[in-house]
VMD Tcl script that builds the backbone (N, CA, C; Angstrom):
set m [mol new atoms 528]
animate dup $m
set s [atomselect $m all]
$s set {name element resname resid chain x y z} {
  {N N UNK 1 A -18.131 17.816 -3.322}
  {CA C UNK 1 A -17.375 16.674 -2.856}
  {C C UNK 1 A -15.902 16.885 -3.192}
  {N N UNK 2 A -15.050 16.592 -2.225}
  {CA C UNK 2 A -13.617 16.698 -2.447}
  {C C UNK 2 A -13.157 15.619 -3.412}
  {N N UNK 3 A -12.068 15.926 -4.083}
  {CA C UNK 3 A -11.460 14.945 -4.965}
  {C C UNK 3 A -10.806 13.870 -4.111}
  {N N UNK 4 A -10.890 12.641 -4.550}
  {CA C UNK 4 A -10.267 11.557 -3.809}
  {C C UNK 4 A -8.751 11.620 -3.967}
  {N N UNK 5 A -8.080 10.935 -3.067}
  {CA C UNK 5 A -6.629 10.815 -3.118}
  {C C UNK 5 A -6.285 9.352 -2.889}
  {N N UNK 6 A -5.497 8.793 -3.785}
  {CA C UNK 6 A -5.037 7.425 -3.629}
  {C C UNK 6 A -3.559 7.454 -3.281}
  {N N UNK 7 A -3.239 6.835 -2.136}
  {CA C UNK 7 A -1.863 6.810 -1.644}
  {C C UNK 7 A -1.383 5.368 -1.608}
  {N N UNK 8 A -0.294 5.110 -2.293}
  {CA C UNK 8 A 0.390 3.830 -2.173}
  {C C UNK 8 A 1.356 3.981 -1.007}
  {N N UNK 9 A 1.025 3.361 0.118}
  {CA C UNK 9 A 1.842 3.435 1.328}
  {C C UNK 9 A 2.317 2.030 1.641}
  {N N UNK 10 A 3.630 1.831 1.569}
  {CA C UNK 10 A 4.165 0.485 1.701}
  {C C UNK 10 A 5.596 0.548 2.223}
  {N N UNK 11 A 6.000 -0.515 2.910}
  {CA C UNK 11 A 7.388 -0.656 3.330}
  {C C UNK 11 A 8.158 -1.347 2.217}
  {N N UNK 12 A 9.366 -0.881 1.984}
  {CA C UNK 12 A 10.213 -1.457 0.958}
  {C C UNK 12 A 11.651 -1.496 1.440}
  {N N UNK 13 A 12.387 -2.482 0.975}
  {CA C UNK 13 A 13.814 -2.521 1.276}
  {C C UNK 13 A 14.504 -1.410 0.485}
  {N N UNK 14 A 15.734 -1.121 0.840}
  {CA C UNK 14 A 16.477 -0.091 0.109}
  {C C UNK 14 A 16.599 -0.456 -1.364}
  {N N UNK 15 A 16.681 -1.749 -1.667}
  {CA C UNK 15 A 16.797 -2.159 -3.069}
  {C C UNK 15 A 15.443 -2.405 -3.741}
  {N N UNK 16 A 14.352 -1.933 -3.117}
  {CA C UNK 16 A 13.067 -1.863 -3.797}
  {C C UNK 16 A 12.181 -3.089 -3.729}
  {N N UNK 17 A 12.407 -3.968 -2.764}
  {CA C UNK 17 A 11.577 -5.160 -2.642}
  {C C UNK 17 A 10.593 -5.016 -1.479}
  {N N UNK 18 A 9.382 -5.537 -1.676}
  {CA C UNK 18 A 8.363 -5.481 -0.628}
  {C C UNK 18 A 8.232 -6.802 0.109}
  {N N UNK 19 A 8.845 -7.838 -0.424}
  {CA C UNK 19 A 8.805 -9.157 0.200}
  {C C UNK 19 A 9.917 -10.013 -0.392}
  {N N UNK 20 A 10.232 -11.089 0.294}
  {CA C UNK 20 A 11.166 -12.059 -0.261}
  {C C UNK 20 A 10.478 -12.797 -1.403}
  {N N UNK 21 A 11.220 -13.612 -2.122}
  {CA C UNK 21 A 10.661 -14.322 -3.274}
  {C C UNK 21 A 9.466 -15.190 -2.895}
  {N N UNK 22 A 9.442 -15.711 -1.663}
  {CA C UNK 22 A 8.325 -16.545 -1.224}
  {C C UNK 22 A 7.226 -15.742 -0.539}
  {N N UNK 23 A 7.308 -14.398 -0.625}
  {CA C UNK 23 A 6.283 -13.532 -0.054}
  {C C UNK 23 A 6.508 -13.157 1.400}
  {N N UNK 24 A 7.617 -13.566 1.969}
  {CA C UNK 24 A 7.891 -13.302 3.373}
  {C C UNK 24 A 8.188 -11.842 3.673}
  {N N UNK 25 A 7.729 -11.393 4.823}
  {CA C UNK 25 A 7.997 -10.021 5.272}
  {C C UNK 25 A 8.583 -9.997 6.690}
  {N N UNK 26 A 9.122 -11.125 7.129}
  {CA C UNK 26 A 9.695 -11.188 8.471}
  {C C UNK 26 A 10.896 -10.258 8.634}
  {N N UNK 27 A 11.481 -9.824 7.547}
  {CA C UNK 27 A 12.605 -8.882 7.593}
  {C C UNK 27 A 12.175 -7.518 8.139}
  {N N UNK 28 A 10.862 -7.273 8.198}
  {CA C UNK 28 A 10.350 -6.023 8.760}
  {C C UNK 28 A 10.321 -6.036 10.290}
  {N N UNK 29 A 10.307 -7.225 10.882}
  {CA C UNK 29 A 10.099 -7.362 12.322}
  {C C UNK 29 A 11.068 -6.530 13.161}
  {N N UNK 30 A 12.301 -6.466 12.771}
  {CA C UNK 30 A 13.299 -5.746 13.555}
  {C C UNK 30 A 13.187 -4.236 13.481}
  {N N UNK 31 A 12.241 -3.730 12.705}
  {CA C UNK 31 A 12.137 -2.279 12.506}
  {C C UNK 31 A 10.841 -1.693 13.066}
  {N N UNK 32 A 10.125 -2.487 13.840}
  {CA C UNK 32 A 8.923 -1.974 14.508}
  {C C UNK 32 A 9.368 -1.114 15.691}
  {N N UNK 33 A 8.691 -0.015 15.899}
  {CA C UNK 33 A 8.984 0.837 17.053}
  {C C UNK 33 A 7.762 1.699 17.342}
  {N N UNK 34 A 7.713 2.236 18.558}
  {CA C UNK 34 A 6.611 3.140 18.905}
  {C C UNK 34 A 6.600 4.352 17.996}
  {N N UNK 35 A 7.788 4.843 17.665}
  {CA C UNK 35 A 7.911 6.033 16.817}
  {C C UNK 35 A 7.331 5.761 15.422}
  {N N UNK 36 A 7.665 4.616 14.848}
  {CA C UNK 36 A 7.151 4.247 13.530}
  {C C UNK 36 A 5.641 4.018 13.607}
  {N N UNK 37 A 5.182 3.374 14.677}
  {CA C UNK 37 A 3.748 3.129 14.854}
  {C C UNK 37 A 2.959 4.425 14.927}
  {N N UNK 38 A 3.507 5.433 15.577}
  {CA C UNK 38 A 2.834 6.737 15.658}
  {C C UNK 38 A 2.670 7.355 14.275}
  {N N UNK 39 A 3.687 7.246 13.432}
  {CA C UNK 39 A 3.593 7.762 12.067}
  {C C UNK 39 A 2.536 7.022 11.262}
  {N N UNK 40 A 2.509 5.697 11.411}
  {CA C UNK 40 A 1.494 4.889 10.728}
  {C C UNK 40 A 0.099 5.266 11.222}
  {N N UNK 41 A -0.061 5.375 12.540}
  {CA C UNK 41 A -1.373 5.710 13.109}
  {C C UNK 41 A -1.884 7.048 12.585}
  {N N UNK 42 A -1.002 8.033 12.476}
  {CA C UNK 42 A -1.396 9.351 11.957}
  {C C UNK 42 A -1.876 9.218 10.510}
  {N N UNK 43 A -1.176 8.408 9.718}
  {CA C UNK 43 A -1.598 8.171 8.338}
  {C C UNK 43 A -2.949 7.463 8.318}
  {N N UNK 44 A -3.072 6.389 9.084}
  {CA C UNK 44 A -4.278 5.562 9.056}
  {C C UNK 44 A -5.520 6.333 9.507}
  {N N UNK 45 A -5.351 7.258 10.420}
  {CA C UNK 45 A -6.485 8.065 10.891}
  {C C UNK 45 A -7.138 8.850 9.762}
  {N N UNK 46 A -6.399 9.105 8.699}
  {CA C UNK 46 A -6.886 9.903 7.583}
  {C C UNK 46 A -7.380 9.046 6.405}
  {N N UNK 47 A -7.435 7.731 6.588}
  {CA C UNK 47 A -7.818 6.802 5.523}
  {C C UNK 47 A -9.313 6.506 5.599}
  {N N UNK 48 A -9.990 6.601 4.448}
  {CA C UNK 48 A -11.406 6.245 4.369}
  {C C UNK 48 A -11.621 4.790 3.979}
  {N N UNK 49 A -10.793 4.291 3.066}
  {CA C UNK 49 A -10.937 2.914 2.619}
  {C C UNK 49 A -9.597 2.379 2.147}
  {N N UNK 50 A -9.516 1.059 2.026}
  {CA C UNK 50 A -8.291 0.376 1.647}
  {C C UNK 50 A -8.540 -0.472 0.411}
  {N N UNK 51 A -7.482 -0.657 -0.370}
  {CA C UNK 51 A -7.516 -1.541 -1.529}
  {C C UNK 51 A -6.284 -2.422 -1.452}
  {N N UNK 52 A -6.487 -3.719 -1.650}
  {CA C UNK 52 A -5.347 -4.639 -1.634}
  {C C UNK 52 A -5.633 -5.825 -2.532}
  {N N UNK 53 A -4.558 -6.482 -2.923}
  {CA C UNK 53 A -4.687 -7.712 -3.695}
  {C C UNK 53 A -4.934 -8.898 -2.781}
  {N N UNK 54 A -5.259 -10.035 -3.374}
  {CA C UNK 54 A -5.627 -11.207 -2.585}
  {C C UNK 54 A -4.457 -11.777 -1.799}
  {N N UNK 55 A -3.257 -11.736 -2.336}
  {CA C UNK 55 A -2.106 -12.267 -1.613}
  {C C UNK 55 A -1.817 -11.424 -0.378}
  {N N UNK 56 A -1.901 -10.112 -0.518}
  {CA C UNK 56 A -1.722 -9.222 0.631}
  {C C UNK 56 A -2.822 -9.471 1.653}
  {N N UNK 57 A -4.044 -9.638 1.198}
  {CA C UNK 57 A -5.167 -9.916 2.087}
  {C C UNK 57 A -4.915 -11.193 2.888}
  {N N UNK 58 A -4.506 -12.247 2.208}
  {CA C UNK 58 A -4.241 -13.509 2.896}
  {C C UNK 58 A -3.103 -13.359 3.908}
  {N N UNK 59 A -2.122 -12.564 3.563}
  {CA C UNK 59 A -1.023 -12.325 4.492}
  {C C UNK 59 A -1.526 -11.599 5.738}
  {N N UNK 60 A -2.368 -10.587 5.549}
  {CA C UNK 60 A -2.939 -9.853 6.684}
  {C C UNK 60 A -3.780 -10.789 7.552}
  {N N UNK 61 A -4.543 -11.678 6.934}
  {CA C UNK 61 A -5.331 -12.650 7.702}
  {C C UNK 61 A -4.427 -13.494 8.594}
  {N N UNK 62 A -3.239 -13.802 8.110}
  {CA C UNK 62 A -2.298 -14.614 8.871}
  {C C UNK 62 A -1.716 -13.910 10.081}
  {N N UNK 63 A -1.875 -12.596 10.168}
  {CA C UNK 63 A -1.342 -11.844 11.302}
  {C C UNK 63 A -2.235 -11.932 12.529}
  {N N UNK 64 A -3.449 -12.457 12.364}
  {CA C UNK 64 A -4.364 -12.569 13.507}
  {C C UNK 64 A -5.576 -11.678 13.340}
  {N N UNK 65 A -5.896 -10.911 14.367}
  {CA C UNK 65 A -7.081 -10.053 14.370}
  {C C UNK 65 A -7.045 -9.034 13.215}
  {N N UNK 66 A -8.205 -8.797 12.612}
  {CA C UNK 66 A -8.317 -7.853 11.496}
  {C C UNK 66 A -7.888 -6.467 11.963}
  {N N UNK 67 A -6.845 -5.881 11.369}
  {CA C UNK 67 A -6.275 -4.640 11.900}
  {C C UNK 67 A -6.899 -3.347 11.382}
  {N N UNK 68 A -7.875 -3.433 10.484}
  {CA C UNK 68 A -8.344 -2.226 9.813}
  {C C UNK 68 A -9.705 -1.745 10.299}
  {N N UNK 69 A -10.072 -2.169 11.504}
  {CA C UNK 69 A -11.283 -1.689 12.150}
  {C C UNK 69 A -12.492 -1.800 11.224}
  {N N UNK 70 A -13.229 -0.713 11.134}
  {CA C UNK 70 A -14.447 -0.701 10.330}
  {C C UNK 70 A -14.241 -0.006 8.991}
  {N N UNK 71 A -12.994 0.132 8.559}
  {CA C UNK 71 A -12.728 0.778 7.276}
  {C C UNK 71 A -13.138 -0.148 6.132}
  {N N UNK 72 A -13.881 0.360 5.166}
  {CA C UNK 72 A -14.177 -0.452 3.984}
  {C C UNK 72 A -12.872 -0.889 3.318}
  {N N UNK 73 A -12.807 -2.185 3.016}
  {CA C UNK 73 A -11.614 -2.759 2.409}
  {C C UNK 73 A -12.024 -3.511 1.158}
  {N N UNK 74 A -11.415 -3.152 0.042}
  {CA C UNK 74 A -11.696 -3.786 -1.237}
  {C C UNK 74 A -10.531 -4.708 -1.572}
  {N N UNK 75 A -10.845 -5.972 -1.756}
  {CA C UNK 75 A -9.829 -6.973 -2.076}
  {C C UNK 75 A -10.030 -7.373 -3.528}
  {N N UNK 76 A -9.033 -7.104 -4.341}
  {CA C UNK 76 A -9.103 -7.419 -5.768}
  {C C UNK 76 A -8.715 -8.887 -5.938}
  {N N UNK 77 A -9.698 -9.692 -6.357}
  {CA C UNK 77 A -9.465 -11.130 -6.492}
  {C C UNK 77 A -10.542 -11.755 -7.354}
  {N N UNK 78 A -10.212 -12.883 -7.929}
  {CA C UNK 78 A -11.218 -13.692 -8.615}
  {C C UNK 78 A -11.413 -15.009 -7.862}
  {N N UNK 79 A -10.746 -15.137 -6.719}
  {CA C UNK 79 A -10.827 -16.350 -5.907}
  {C C UNK 79 A -11.873 -16.204 -4.798}
  {N N UNK 80 A -12.313 -17.326 -4.288}
  {CA C UNK 80 A -13.246 -17.351 -3.163}
  {C C UNK 80 A -12.417 -17.364 -1.878}
  {N N UNK 81 A -12.476 -16.282 -1.120}
  {CA C UNK 81 A -11.672 -16.138 0.089}
  {C C UNK 81 A -12.580 -15.914 1.296}
  {N N UNK 82 A -12.095 -16.244 2.491}
  {CA C UNK 82 A -12.891 -15.977 3.690}
  {C C UNK 82 A -12.974 -14.472 3.955}
  {N N UNK 83 A -14.117 -14.033 4.444}
  {CA C UNK 83 A -14.323 -12.611 4.734}
  {C C UNK 83 A -13.875 -12.340 6.174}
  {N N UNK 84 A -12.903 -11.458 6.339}
  {CA C UNK 84 A -12.341 -11.150 7.656}
  {C C UNK 84 A -13.260 -10.263 8.484}
  {N N UNK 85 A -14.057 -9.459 7.813}
  {CA C UNK 85 A -14.942 -8.517 8.498}
  {C C UNK 85 A -16.077 -8.153 7.546}
  {N N UNK 86 A -17.152 -7.629 8.096}
  {CA C UNK 86 A -18.284 -7.213 7.268}
  {C C UNK 86 A -17.905 -6.094 6.312}
  {N N UNK 87 A -16.842 -5.382 6.613}
  {CA C UNK 87 A -16.424 -4.244 5.799}
  {C C UNK 87 A -15.552 -4.653 4.607}
  {N N UNK 88 A -15.254 -5.941 4.481}
  {CA C UNK 88 A -14.438 -6.438 3.373}
  {C C UNK 88 A -15.346 -6.758 2.192}
  {N N UNK 89 A -14.973 -6.229 1.031}
  {CA C UNK 89 A -15.710 -6.514 -0.203}
  {C C UNK 89 A -14.727 -7.054 -1.231}
  {N N UNK 90 A -15.061 -8.181 -1.825}
  {CA C UNK 90 A -14.228 -8.773 -2.858}
  {C C UNK 90 A -14.671 -8.229 -4.206}
  {N N UNK 91 A -13.717 -7.756 -4.988}
  {CA C UNK 91 A -14.027 -7.181 -6.291}
  {C C UNK 91 A -13.136 -7.820 -7.346}
  {N N UNK 92 A -13.673 -7.925 -8.529}
  {CA C UNK 92 A -12.889 -8.434 -9.651}
  {C C UNK 92 A -13.086 -7.467 -10.805}
  {N N UNK 93 A -12.328 -7.670 -11.831}
  {CA C UNK 93 A -12.437 -6.766 -12.963}
  {C C UNK 93 A -11.221 -5.861 -13.030}
  {N N UNK 94 A -11.347 -4.839 -13.851}
  {CA C UNK 94 A -10.224 -3.962 -14.111}
  {C C UNK 94 A -9.961 -2.940 -13.022}
  {N N UNK 95 A -8.723 -2.527 -12.957}
  {CA C UNK 95 A -8.283 -1.501 -12.013}
  {C C UNK 95 A -9.006 -0.183 -12.280}
  {N N UNK 96 A -9.179 0.159 -13.550}
  {CA C UNK 96 A -9.854 1.418 -13.897}
  {C C UNK 96 A -11.239 1.503 -13.277}
  {N N UNK 97 A -11.996 0.435 -13.398}
  {CA C UNK 97 A -13.369 0.423 -12.882}
  {C C UNK 97 A -13.394 0.642 -11.368}
  {N N UNK 98 A -12.543 -0.079 -10.636}
  {CA C UNK 98 A -12.499 0.070 -9.187}
  {C C UNK 98 A -12.013 1.458 -8.786}
  {N N UNK 99 A -10.937 1.906 -9.399}
  {CA C UNK 99 A -10.375 3.215 -9.058}
  {C C UNK 99 A -11.388 4.323 -9.326}
  {N N UNK 100 A -12.070 4.264 -10.452}
  {CA C UNK 100 A -13.059 5.290 -10.776}
  {C C UNK 100 A -14.236 5.255 -9.797}
  {N N UNK 101 A -14.633 4.072 -9.383}
  {CA C UNK 101 A -15.712 3.932 -8.399}
  {C C UNK 101 A -15.330 4.614 -7.082}
  {N N UNK 102 A -14.123 4.363 -6.616}
  {CA C UNK 102 A -13.668 4.954 -5.359}
  {C C UNK 102 A -13.411 6.449 -5.503}
  {N N UNK 103 A -12.877 6.860 -6.638}
  {CA C UNK 103 A -12.597 8.279 -6.866}
  {C C UNK 103 A -13.883 9.097 -6.889}
  {N N UNK 104 A -14.962 8.535 -7.426}
  {CA C UNK 104 A -16.260 9.234 -7.454}
  {C C UNK 104 A -16.780 9.503 -6.045}
  {N N UNK 105 A -16.436 8.635 -5.118}
  {CA C UNK 105 A -16.890 8.799 -3.733}
  {C C UNK 105 A -16.107 9.879 -2.996}
  {N N UNK 106 A -14.958 10.267 -3.521}
  {CA C UNK 106 A -14.160 11.296 -2.865}
  {C C UNK 106 A -13.379 10.783 -1.680}
  {N N UNK 107 A -13.165 9.494 -1.627}
  {CA C UNK 107 A -12.467 8.877 -0.502}
  {C C UNK 107 A -10.964 9.136 -0.507}
  {N N UNK 108 A -10.398 9.043 0.688}
  {CA C UNK 108 A -8.941 8.986 0.849}
  {C C UNK 108 A -8.606 7.501 0.879}
  {N N UNK 109 A -7.966 7.038 -0.169}
  {CA C UNK 109 A -7.788 5.618 -0.437}
  {C C UNK 109 A -6.353 5.211 -0.136}
  {N N UNK 110 A -6.203 4.153 0.638}
  {CA C UNK 110 A -4.886 3.572 0.884}
  {C C UNK 110 A -4.743 2.343 0.014}
  {N N UNK 111 A -3.839 2.411 -0.946}
  {CA C UNK 111 A -3.480 1.266 -1.767}
  {C C UNK 111 A -2.414 0.503 -0.985}
  {N N UNK 112 A -2.834 -0.573 -0.329}
  {CA C UNK 112 A -1.976 -1.309 0.596}
  {C C UNK 112 A -0.944 -2.145 -0.160}
  {N N UNK 113 A -1.322 -2.756 -1.234}
  {CA C UNK 113 A -0.451 -3.644 -1.999}
  {C C UNK 113 A -1.298 -4.772 -2.524}
  {N N UNK 114 A -0.709 -5.708 -3.121}
  {CA C UNK 114 A 0.687 -5.993 -3.345}
  {C C UNK 114 A 1.247 -5.300 -4.557}
  {N N UNK 115 A 2.415 -5.800 -4.900}
  {CA C UNK 115 A 3.212 -5.174 -5.944}
  {C C UNK 115 A 2.493 -5.160 -7.295}
  {N N UNK 116 A 1.874 -6.261 -7.679}
  {CA C UNK 116 A 1.193 -6.298 -8.987}
  {C C UNK 116 A 0.057 -5.294 -9.049}
  {N N UNK 117 A -0.717 -5.211 -7.970}
  {CA C UNK 117 A -1.829 -4.264 -7.936}
  {C C UNK 117 A -1.308 -2.830 -7.941}
  {N N UNK 118 A -0.254 -2.570 -7.177}
  {CA C UNK 118 A 0.346 -1.234 -7.153}
  {C C UNK 118 A 0.839 -0.842 -8.538}
  {N N UNK 119 A 1.487 -1.776 -9.211}
  {CA C UNK 119 A 1.975 -1.496 -10.563}
  {C C UNK 119 A 0.826 -1.205 -11.521}
  {N N UNK 120 A -0.262 -1.940 -11.398}
  {CA C UNK 120 A -1.422 -1.713 -12.267}
  {C C UNK 120 A -2.041 -0.339 -11.995}
  {N N UNK 121 A -2.197 0.033 -10.727}
  {CA C UNK 121 A -2.736 1.352 -10.386}
  {C C UNK 121 A -1.826 2.456 -10.920}
  {N N UNK 122 A -0.522 2.282 -10.779}
  {CA C UNK 122 A 0.425 3.277 -11.299}
  {C C UNK 122 A 0.349 3.371 -12.815}
  {N N UNK 123 A 0.349 2.221 -13.466}
  {CA C UNK 123 A 0.316 2.183 -14.931}
  {C C UNK 123 A -0.916 2.898 -15.478}
  {N N UNK 124 A -2.046 2.771 -14.783}
  {CA C UNK 124 A -3.298 3.371 -15.248}
  {C C UNK 124 A -3.509 4.790 -14.723}
  {N N UNK 125 A -2.537 5.310 -13.974}
  {CA C UNK 125 A -2.609 6.697 -13.513}
  {C C UNK 125 A -3.545 6.923 -12.336}
  {N N UNK 126 A -3.725 5.915 -11.483}
  {CA C UNK 126 A -4.651 6.033 -10.362}
  {C C UNK 126 A -3.966 6.166 -9.009}
  {N N UNK 127 A -2.713 6.571 -8.987}
  {CA C UNK 127 A -2.012 6.823 -7.729}
  {C C UNK 127 A -1.650 8.302 -7.694}
  {N N UNK 128 A -2.008 8.964 -6.609}
  {CA C UNK 128 A -1.708 10.384 -6.451}
  {C C UNK 128 A -0.438 10.615 -5.656}
  {N N UNK 129 A -0.185 9.732 -4.688}
  {CA C UNK 129 A 0.969 9.894 -3.803}
  {C C UNK 129 A 1.609 8.551 -3.520}
  {N N UNK 130 A 2.910 8.583 -3.324}
  {CA C UNK 130 A 3.653 7.433 -2.813}
  {C C UNK 130 A 4.118 7.783 -1.420}
  {N N UNK 131 A 3.982 6.862 -0.508}
  {CA C UNK 131 A 4.527 7.014 0.841}
  {C C UNK 131 A 5.305 5.729 1.097}
  {N N UNK 132 A 6.621 5.840 0.983}
  {CA C UNK 132 A 7.480 4.669 1.066}
  {C C UNK 132 A 8.235 4.668 2.384}
  {N N UNK 133 A 8.044 3.612 3.162}
  {CA C UNK 133 A 8.828 3.408 4.373}
  {C C UNK 133 A 10.030 2.579 3.945}
  {N N UNK 134 A 11.156 3.239 3.755}
  {CA C UNK 134 A 12.358 2.579 3.248}
  {C C UNK 134 A 13.119 1.994 4.440}
  {N N UNK 135 A 13.166 0.669 4.456}
  {CA C UNK 135 A 13.768 -0.067 5.561}
  {C C UNK 135 A 15.251 -0.292 5.246}
  {N N UNK 136 A 16.135 -0.004 6.198}
  {CA C UNK 136 A 17.567 -0.101 5.928}
  {C C UNK 136 A 18.062 -1.548 5.868}
  {N N UNK 137 A 17.683 -2.193 4.782}
  {CA C UNK 137 A 18.108 -3.568 4.540}
  {C C UNK 137 A 18.144 -3.789 3.032}
  {N N UNK 138 A 19.107 -4.583 2.589}
  {CA C UNK 138 A 19.168 -5.012 1.199}
  {C C UNK 138 A 18.738 -6.473 1.157}
  {N N UNK 139 A 17.670 -6.752 0.440}
  {CA C UNK 139 A 17.185 -8.129 0.349}
  {C C UNK 139 A 17.883 -8.896 -0.768}
  {N N UNK 140 A 18.349 -8.188 -1.780}
  {CA C UNK 140 A 19.063 -8.847 -2.861}
  {C C UNK 140 A 18.172 -9.585 -3.846}
  {N N UNK 141 A 16.896 -9.534 -3.649}
  {CA C UNK 141 A 15.946 -10.195 -4.542}
  {C C UNK 141 A 14.621 -10.340 -3.824}
  {N N UNK 142 A 13.611 -10.722 -4.583}
  {CA C UNK 142 A 12.292 -10.896 -4.000}
  {C C UNK 142 A 11.235 -10.311 -4.900}
  {N N UNK 143 A 10.175 -9.805 -4.294}
  {CA C UNK 143 A 9.067 -9.210 -5.040}
  {C C UNK 143 A 9.325 -7.711 -5.138}
  {N N UNK 144 A 9.558 -7.262 -6.353}
  {CA C UNK 144 A 9.882 -5.860 -6.607}
  {C C UNK 144 A 8.632 -4.994 -6.534}
  {N N UNK 145 A 8.731 -3.883 -5.823}
  {CA C UNK 145 A 7.590 -2.984 -5.717}
  {C C UNK 145 A 7.187 -2.436 -7.076}
  {N N UNK 146 A 8.148 -1.997 -7.841}
  {CA C UNK 146 A 7.812 -1.326 -9.094}
  {C C UNK 146 A 8.030 -2.180 -10.330}
  {N N UNK 147 A 8.767 -3.271 -10.213}
  {CA C UNK 147 A 8.990 -4.140 -11.361}
  {C C UNK 147 A 9.420 -3.342 -12.570}
  {N N UNK 148 A 8.765 -3.593 -13.676}
  {CA C UNK 148 A 9.041 -2.814 -14.886}
  {C C UNK 148 A 7.885 -1.854 -15.147}
  {N N UNK 149 A 7.394 -1.278 -14.042}
  {CA C UNK 149 A 6.278 -0.332 -14.116}
  {C C UNK 149 A 6.626 0.881 -14.961}
  {N N UNK 150 A 5.694 1.788 -15.068}
  {CA C UNK 150 A 5.881 2.944 -15.947}
  {C C UNK 150 A 6.902 3.931 -15.392}
  {N N UNK 151 A 7.526 4.654 -16.291}
  {CA C UNK 151 A 8.391 5.765 -15.894}
  {C C UNK 151 A 7.480 6.866 -15.370}
  {N N UNK 152 A 7.831 7.419 -14.225}
  {CA C UNK 152 A 6.959 8.402 -13.591}
  {C C UNK 152 A 7.788 9.420 -12.830}
  {N N UNK 153 A 7.582 10.690 -13.108}
  {CA C UNK 153 A 8.259 11.751 -12.362}
  {C C UNK 153 A 7.540 11.954 -11.028}
  {N N UNK 154 A 8.330 12.228 -9.989}
  {CA C UNK 154 A 7.804 12.398 -8.638}
  {C C UNK 154 A 8.347 13.689 -8.040}
  {N N UNK 155 A 7.598 14.258 -7.115}
  {CA C UNK 155 A 8.055 15.423 -6.360}
  {C C UNK 155 A 8.066 15.054 -4.880}
  {N N UNK 156 A 9.228 15.147 -4.258}
  {CA C UNK 156 A 9.360 14.849 -2.840}
  {C C UNK 156 A 8.647 15.931 -2.038}
  {N N UNK 157 A 7.730 15.526 -1.143}
  {CA C UNK 157 A 6.982 16.492 -0.343}
  {C C UNK 157 A 7.241 16.359 1.153}
  {N N UNK 158 A 7.807 15.219 1.569}
  {CA C UNK 158 A 8.049 15.034 3.000}
  {C C UNK 158 A 9.075 13.928 3.197}
  {N N UNK 159 A 9.936 14.121 4.183}
  {CA C UNK 159 A 10.891 13.097 4.591}
  {C C UNK 159 A 10.845 12.988 6.106}
  {N N UNK 160 A 10.724 11.763 6.595}
  {CA C UNK 160 A 10.721 11.532 8.035}
  {C C UNK 160 A 11.765 10.478 8.344}
  {N N UNK 161 A 12.709 10.823 9.209}
  {CA C UNK 161 A 13.740 9.881 9.631}
  {C C UNK 161 A 13.386 9.338 11.006}
  {N N UNK 162 A 13.577 8.038 11.178}
  {CA C UNK 162 A 13.308 7.397 12.457}
  {C C UNK 162 A 14.620 6.920 13.074}
  {N N UNK 163 A 14.643 6.818 14.393}
  {CA C UNK 163 A 15.855 6.438 15.120}
  {C C UNK 163 A 16.363 5.050 14.734}
  {N N UNK 164 A 15.472 4.172 14.276}
  {CA C UNK 164 A 15.884 2.818 13.908}
  {C C UNK 164 A 16.460 2.726 12.497}
  {N N UNK 165 A 16.623 3.862 11.823}
  {CA C UNK 165 A 17.207 3.884 10.489}
  {C C UNK 165 A 16.209 3.893 9.360}
  {N N UNK 166 A 14.947 3.620 9.655}
  {CA C UNK 166 A 13.909 3.665 8.635}
  {C C UNK 166 A 13.683 5.120 8.217}
  {N N UNK 167 A 13.478 5.326 6.937}
  {CA C UNK 167 A 13.202 6.661 6.408}
  {C C UNK 167 A 11.904 6.587 5.617}
  {N N UNK 168 A 10.985 7.487 5.923}
  {CA C UNK 168 A 9.735 7.520 5.191}
  {C C UNK 168 A 9.790 8.677 4.203}
  {N N UNK 169 A 9.550 8.359 2.954}
  {CA C UNK 169 A 9.581 9.350 1.878}
  {C C UNK 169 A 8.181 9.495 1.294}
  {N N UNK 170 A 7.690 10.716 1.205}
  {CA C UNK 170 A 6.384 10.969 0.623}
  {C C UNK 170 A 6.576 11.757 -0.672}
  {N N UNK 171 A 5.981 11.266 -1.734}
  {CA C UNK 171 A 6.086 11.880 -3.049}
  {C C UNK 171 A 4.698 12.143 -3.620}
  {N N UNK 172 A 4.568 13.245 -4.322}
  {CA C UNK 172 A 3.399 13.491 -5.154}
  {C C UNK 172 A 3.738 12.954 -6.538}
  {N N UNK 173 A 2.761 12.376 -7.203}
  {CA C UNK 173 A 2.936 11.913 -8.575}
  {C C UNK 173 A 2.775 13.118 -9.488}
  {N N UNK 174 A 3.775 13.387 -10.302}
  {CA C UNK 174 A 3.676 14.476 -11.261}
  {C C UNK 174 A 2.776 14.047 -12.402}
  {N N UNK 175 A 1.791 14.867 -12.707}
  {CA C UNK 175 A 0.814 14.510 -13.733}
  {C C UNK 175 A 1.124 15.102 -15.095}
  {N N UNK 176 A 2.114 15.948 -15.192}
  {CA C UNK 176 A 2.440 16.532 -16.493}
  {C C UNK 176 A 3.562 15.820 -17.157}
}
mol reanalyze $m
mol bondsrecalc $m
mol representation Tube
mol addrep $m
């Protein structure tokens, strides 16, 4: 069995925010394009399962139709939430337990967000790659992607520039 890979793939403002203080992401609307969608689609085609926090899950529910097809989706929550699809599983408990469960399966895991969950996965050493879609906007405040997360060395492995000014940066997490 191949070793699993966990990728934190998320859009962030240049100043490191993933949402406004009230959780809004409407600032992303002006940066949608066919070119960006093609890059996302190529990434998503290689994903076996998704992990997200409850706030991110609720936000995705608000977008309308469930966008993740038949991919197993693990929602970390202790709340009772509506199930968007049969492939959604609600999990509670520690990040270590969930990450180890998924890693044993050898899955290619997309850590969708939110920021608190991403920080917990990073802090516990369960992220292998970062894929940051850096949107050319300064929000000046909001929900910080990394907060006061751990210091972590990264190696840049790929850069993709889009005509709309968005830049996608892919990093490997240095383990030494």
